[in-house]
Backbone bond lengths (Angstrom), bond angles and torsions (degrees), N, CA, C in turn:
res aa  C-N    CA-C-N  psi(-1)  N-CA   C-N-CA  omega(-1)  CA-C   N-CA-C  phi
1 M - - - 1.481 - - 1.458 112.07 -
2 S 1.325 121.71 155.70 1.407 126.83 -179.72 1.685 108.91 -67.41
3 D 1.251 118.16 151.67 1.435 118.70 167.65 1.442 118.30 -53.33
4 D 1.384 114.94 -26.65 1.488 119.32 -179.99 1.481 111.96 -62.53
5 F 1.250 121.60 -13.09 1.398 124.89 -179.59 1.518 115.54 -98.45
6 T 1.301 114.00 -13.62 1.539 123.49 -178.77 1.390 107.73 -71.83
7 L 1.345 119.70 134.10 1.501 122.97 174.03 1.494 108.95 -85.66
8 P 1.398 117.80 140.46 1.384 120.22 175.38 1.573 116.24 -66.54
9 E 1.225 116.72 157.57 1.519 121.06 -179.72 1.657 110.17 -69.43
10 D 1.331 113.42 -41.96 1.497 120.47 -176.21 1.581 108.83 -60.45
11 K 1.314 116.08 127.95 1.432 124.05 -174.94 1.637 111.31 -58.89
12 A 1.287 115.46 -47.61 1.494 120.10 177.33 1.507 111.48 -58.08
13 E 1.385 115.30 -44.06 1.487 117.25 178.23 1.527 112.61 -65.57
14 R 1.326 119.55 -38.91 1.424 126.93 178.30 1.505 109.40 -60.59
15 L 1.247 115.67 -47.03 1.489 121.09 179.91 1.543 108.77 -63.28
16 A 1.357 119.41 -43.22 1.420 120.71 -176.02 1.528 107.74 -68.99
17 R 1.336 119.74 -40.82 1.522 123.98 180.00 1.500 110.81 -59.91
18 C 1.413 117.40 -45.03 1.438 124.30 -173.84 1.641 107.64 -77.56
19 A 1.366 116.97 -24.78 1.437 118.24 -175.84 1.546 110.38 -67.69
20 V 1.291 120.24 -17.42 1.433 120.99 -179.47 1.515 114.19 -65.62
21 F 1.344 112.48 -26.30 1.479 119.34 172.07 1.503 117.03 -61.69
22 Y 1.318 113.67 -20.57 1.490 122.23 178.65 1.505 112.61 -103.70
23 T 1.275 121.28 -10.03 1.376 123.68 -177.36 1.639 112.31 -119.17
24 D 1.224 118.01 -38.06 1.441 123.24 -171.98 1.448 116.80 -121.16
25 V 1.304 118.06 -48.63 1.476 121.48 -169.42 1.617 117.04 -78.12
26 V 1.263 110.73 -37.26 1.550 116.78 -178.06 1.563 108.36 -114.02
27 P 1.321 119.81 99.63 1.461 120.04 -171.22 1.547 108.66 -64.07
28 H 1.390 121.09 -28.49 1.437 121.11 -178.05 1.593 110.73 -63.52
29 N 1.328 111.43 -41.34 1.448 116.86 179.21 1.548 111.83 -63.54
30 H 1.306 115.99 -39.50 1.430 125.32 174.11 1.598 112.61 -58.38
31 A 1.311 112.95 -52.25 1.349 124.03 -171.88 1.679 109.20 -62.97
32 L 1.339 110.47 -32.01 1.526 112.83 177.36 1.533 112.08 -83.80
33 G 1.319 118.34 -10.82 1.493 122.54 -177.81 1.523 111.90 81.80
34 L 1.298 118.39 23.81 1.445 121.65 178.27 1.502 111.23 -60.40
35 R 1.344 124.28 134.70 1.397 124.86 176.69 1.486 109.43 -133.39
36 L 1.398 112.89 129.53 1.488 120.83 179.31 1.578 102.94 -83.01
37 V 1.304 113.87 123.57 1.541 117.94 -170.19 1.661 111.13 -113.49
38 D 1.419 113.02 -19.42 1.408 114.35 -176.80 1.530 107.01 -159.70
39 V 1.321 113.93 153.41 1.452 118.36 173.37 1.552 107.64 -142.34
40 G 1.391 111.78 156.09 1.448 119.41 174.99 1.515 109.86 -136.09
41 P 1.191 120.47 -174.39 1.522 118.75 179.14 1.560 114.43 -59.71
42 A 1.330 120.95 -27.09 1.486 121.43 172.91 1.498 109.65 -145.40
43 E 1.317 117.06 23.50 1.441 119.70 -173.86 1.528 110.02 -130.06
44 A 1.327 118.26 144.77 1.449 122.22 178.67 1.591 106.65 -135.07
45 T 1.309 115.77 144.03 1.517 121.99 177.25 1.526 103.76 -129.10
46 V 1.374 111.17 125.33 1.411 123.51 -175.30 1.591 108.17 -128.38
47 E 1.280 116.48 140.76 1.492 124.92 177.83 1.493 109.86 -106.71
48 L 1.346 115.32 142.39 1.520 124.61 167.60 1.495 105.17 -117.24
49 P 1.260 119.13 106.82 1.434 120.56 -179.23 1.562 108.35 -72.08
50 Y 1.349 119.58 147.09 1.406 126.58 175.86 1.561 105.85 -62.52
51 A 1.275 111.79 134.39 1.532 118.91 173.02 1.531 108.41 -145.90
52 E 1.274 119.96 141.63 1.466 123.96 179.83 1.476 112.23 -62.18
53 H 1.352 121.03 -35.29 1.393 122.72 -176.89 1.552 112.98 -74.83
54 L 1.316 115.93 -3.87 1.536 121.89 176.13 1.478 112.93 -99.87
55 V 1.359 114.63 -4.16 1.458 120.67 178.64 1.526 113.83 -64.76
56 G 1.361 115.45 125.43 1.410 120.19 179.14 1.582 112.86 -83.19
57 N 1.278 117.19 -34.42 1.414 121.41 -172.01 1.503 105.65 -135.04
58 P 1.418 115.98 104.68 1.554 123.18 -177.11 1.699 108.73 -52.31
59 E 1.256 117.48 -33.91 1.444 120.18 -173.27 1.504 111.26 -67.21
60 T 1.460 113.68 -43.71 1.473 115.76 179.74 1.523 118.04 -98.00
61 R 1.375 112.16 -11.42 1.487 124.01 179.42 1.468 111.46 61.27
62 V 1.285 118.51 28.93 1.528 123.98 -176.38 1.637 103.92 -84.83
63 I 1.252 115.49 140.82 1.500 119.67 171.67 1.543 110.09 -61.58
64 A 1.348 117.81 136.19 1.426 122.03 176.61 1.367 117.13 -58.56
65 G 1.363 119.34 142.33 1.475 126.80 179.51 1.471 113.72 -51.06
66 G 1.331 121.22 -38.27 1.402 128.14 -180.00 1.512 110.96 -58.43
67 A 1.278 119.28 -47.69 1.458 124.39 179.71 1.631 107.63 -63.38
68 V 1.265 116.90 -42.21 1.579 118.59 179.41 1.526 106.03 -67.67
69 T 1.292 121.22 -40.15 1.390 121.94 179.64 1.578 110.38 -60.05
70 T 1.250 116.52 -43.76 1.524 125.68 176.54 1.545 110.81 -56.46
71 L 1.409 111.59 -49.63 1.449 120.32 177.64 1.532 112.68 -53.40
72 I 1.327 112.90 -46.17 1.458 121.15 -176.41 1.570 110.10 -68.61
73 D 1.317 116.05 -50.07 1.476 121.36 179.60 1.550 110.92 -62.57
74 A 1.213 120.09 -44.76 1.510 120.00 175.54 1.550 115.71 -61.55
75 T 1.304 112.47 -40.42 1.507 115.92 176.32 1.465 114.11 -67.68
76 C 1.365 113.99 -39.26 1.509 113.86 176.20 1.447 114.60 -67.48
77 G 1.382 117.63 -37.11 1.483 114.40 173.35 1.455 117.23 -65.00
78 T 1.281 116.40 -30.79 1.467 118.34 176.85 1.530 110.94 -71.22
79 A 1.314 115.63 -31.51 1.529 117.35 178.24 1.442 106.73 -70.22
80 V 1.294 122.69 -33.47 1.551 123.71 176.88 1.501 106.56 -68.54
81 F 1.324 126.68 -39.93 1.377 127.50 179.61 1.568 108.45 -61.89
82 L 1.260 116.05 -41.13 1.494 119.62 -176.93 1.505 111.11 -73.17
83 K 1.330 117.85 -35.10 1.464 120.91 175.00 1.575 111.08 -65.09
84 L 1.297 111.52 -42.43 1.532 115.51 176.18 1.542 114.81 -71.67
85 G 1.292 116.03 -24.79 1.464 118.78 -178.66 1.474 114.18 81.55
86 R 1.354 118.51 11.13 1.420 127.36 -179.42 1.440 113.81 -162.69
87 F 1.332 115.49 163.14 1.473 120.27 173.86 1.497 109.31 -78.94
88 A 1.344 119.22 139.32 1.490 120.82 176.70 1.497 105.57 -154.76
89 P 1.330 116.80 153.43 1.458 122.13 -178.78 1.565 105.93 -65.99
90 L 1.402 108.05 134.31 1.529 119.10 178.05 1.488 113.64 -130.82
91 V 1.337 118.24 146.20 1.445 117.18 171.00 1.584 106.55 -126.35
92 T 1.250 116.47 139.59 1.442 120.66 177.20 1.552 107.53 -75.89
93 L 1.346 119.29 115.23 1.401 120.89 176.32 1.495 115.14 -88.69
94 D 1.379 110.19 -36.86 1.506 111.06 179.44 1.556 106.87 -156.21
95 L 1.320 115.31 133.65 1.529 117.55 -179.51 1.480 106.17 -133.65
96 R 1.337 120.86 101.69 1.462 122.67 178.90 1.522 106.87 -94.79
97 I 1.312 113.31 125.83 1.535 119.95 -177.79 1.532 107.19 -119.92
98 D 1.321 117.98 128.29 1.507 123.69 174.06 1.435 101.34 -114.38
99 Y 1.404 109.57 119.33 1.539 120.82 170.33 1.570 108.14 -80.54
100 L 1.351 116.15 114.70 1.514 116.12 -172.89 1.576 107.62 -93.39
101 R 1.251 118.28 -29.46 1.547 121.80 -179.89 1.519 106.14 -159.72
102 P 1.386 114.63 165.60 1.443 118.68 176.78 1.579 108.49 -75.16
103 A 1.336 113.91 142.44 1.395 117.99 174.28 1.569 110.81 -71.48
104 R 1.351 115.55 150.01 1.493 119.12 -177.98 1.584 102.55 -82.14
105 P 1.327 117.04 135.16 1.356 121.60 178.31 1.579 111.81 -67.58
106 G 1.323 118.79 141.22 1.433 120.56 176.05 1.476 114.03 89.70
107 V 1.366 120.06 -0.71 1.423 126.83 -177.78 1.420 114.97 -114.75
108 V 1.368 119.93 137.14 1.486 124.31 176.57 1.463 112.52 -56.22
109 L 1.362 114.65 143.45 1.445 117.99 171.20 1.551 109.32 -102.63
110 T 1.273 121.77 132.94 1.436 125.49 -175.02 1.565 105.53 -121.17
111 C 1.421 111.84 124.06 1.512 115.29 172.57 1.444 110.67 -108.77
112 V 1.289 116.82 138.30 1.438 123.46 176.79 1.594 104.63 -122.49
113 A 1.297 117.32 120.77 1.436 123.90 -176.13 1.604 109.79 -121.89
114 E 1.290 114.59 140.06 1.416 120.47 173.38 1.528 112.48 -127.31
115 C 1.359 110.23 129.64 1.565 112.37 174.39 1.548 105.10 -92.07
116 Y 1.272 118.32 111.08 1.495 126.53 -169.77 1.506 111.63 -100.50
117 R 1.310 117.77 -12.53 1.492 117.44 173.71 1.505 114.56 -157.70
118 L 1.302 116.58 139.28 1.396 122.82 -179.00 1.502 108.36 -122.63
119 T 1.389 120.28 135.55 1.343 119.88 165.52 1.580 111.21 -116.71
120 R 1.262 121.19 -171.33 1.441 116.30 179.77 1.525 112.19 -60.23
121 Q 1.340 117.84 -36.11 1.453 120.94 -173.06 1.600 115.23 -115.30
122 V 1.300 115.64 -15.90 1.463 116.83 -171.98 1.543 108.10 -133.37
123 A 1.398 111.07 144.27 1.550 118.77 174.15 1.501 102.52 -119.73
124 F 1.372 111.72 141.01 1.429 123.88 -179.46 1.458 111.33 -110.27
125 V 1.376 119.78 127.78 1.508 119.20 -174.95 1.504 108.86 -132.65
126 R 1.251 116.14 155.16 1.504 124.37 167.72 1.474 109.86 -131.40
127 A 1.361 111.05 154.13 1.497 113.43 -174.47 1.539 111.21 -150.54
128 L 1.224 121.76 155.25 1.484 131.12 177.38 1.524 107.47 -129.61
129 V 1.347 117.24 134.36 1.441 119.46 167.26 1.549 105.82 -112.58
130 H 1.370 107.82 137.43 1.469 112.82 176.96 1.577 107.37 -145.14
131 Q 1.403 113.02 178.01 1.421 120.86 -178.21 1.567 111.25 -121.07
132 G 1.223 115.86 40.11 1.493 118.80 179.11 1.558 113.06 118.87
133 D 1.380 118.00 -20.51 1.463 122.90 -179.37 1.551 108.82 -128.19
134 P 1.300 117.62 96.91 1.509 119.42 -177.06 1.548 110.46 -60.13
135 G 1.301 121.15 -19.19 1.459 125.27 173.04 1.483 112.30 -69.61
136 H 1.292 120.22 -15.37 1.447 123.73 -173.75 1.490 105.59 -127.37
137 P 1.270 126.10 65.22 1.520 131.00 -176.96 1.514 112.96 -63.61
138 V 1.274 115.35 145.45 1.431 128.29 164.20 1.471 115.91 -72.84
139 A 1.458 115.13 -41.24 1.389 123.15 -174.51 1.527 103.96 -155.91
140 S 1.417 110.78 154.60 1.421 120.27 167.42 1.541 110.92 -127.52
141 A 1.333 120.82 156.02 1.415 124.23 -174.64 1.528 112.40 -149.26
142 Q 1.258 112.04 149.34 1.488 121.94 170.08 1.480 104.00 -131.98
143 G 1.359 109.00 139.50 1.526 118.29 179.74 1.480 114.73 -142.55
144 T 1.311 110.42 153.07 1.503 115.27 172.08 1.559 106.68 -128.27
145 F 1.276 111.70 140.58 1.489 123.66 -173.07 1.516 110.51 -124.93
146 M 1.251 117.78 129.68 1.507 117.67 175.54 1.485 115.09 -93.28
147 R 1.254 115.39 127.99 1.397 120.86 178.55 1.470 108.43 -83.46
148 T 1.291 115.48 127.92 1.490 122.06 -173.89 1.457 115.99 -113.97
149 E 1.359 113.60 15.86 1.566 113.58 178.55 1.519 102.17 -83.50
150 E 1.309 110.46 160.98 1.497 124.43 -178.85 1.544 107.71 -87.72
């Protein structure tokens, strides 16, 4: 792959390079307001701000499940890029999400994902979504992503 796809070693630079997937490269991420807020060697943290246009049920004012699914999928993909140390084509093979409790209306959702294993073709990721207390998650997820680079 070209050096343009390699992520820098510096944490602030890695964060800035990966953040373009939330501002410029993936319009859906931008439309939802997703923000990459932290990165680690194989971890990503992304926030989904509460917004009325994302509400799935007007009576409960809870954010729609599709927006939460996108939050998890995008965060997991970023964790894979970070583990690889470069951008590479990925396809979501499987994403299992367990909704553990309703999200509180008006509160930011934060997803933390870790790519804990890579093989030649598949990346394995786990994630938690919370609203300020990681010990009291809204959802948990496990995902597998196929690496499609040659």
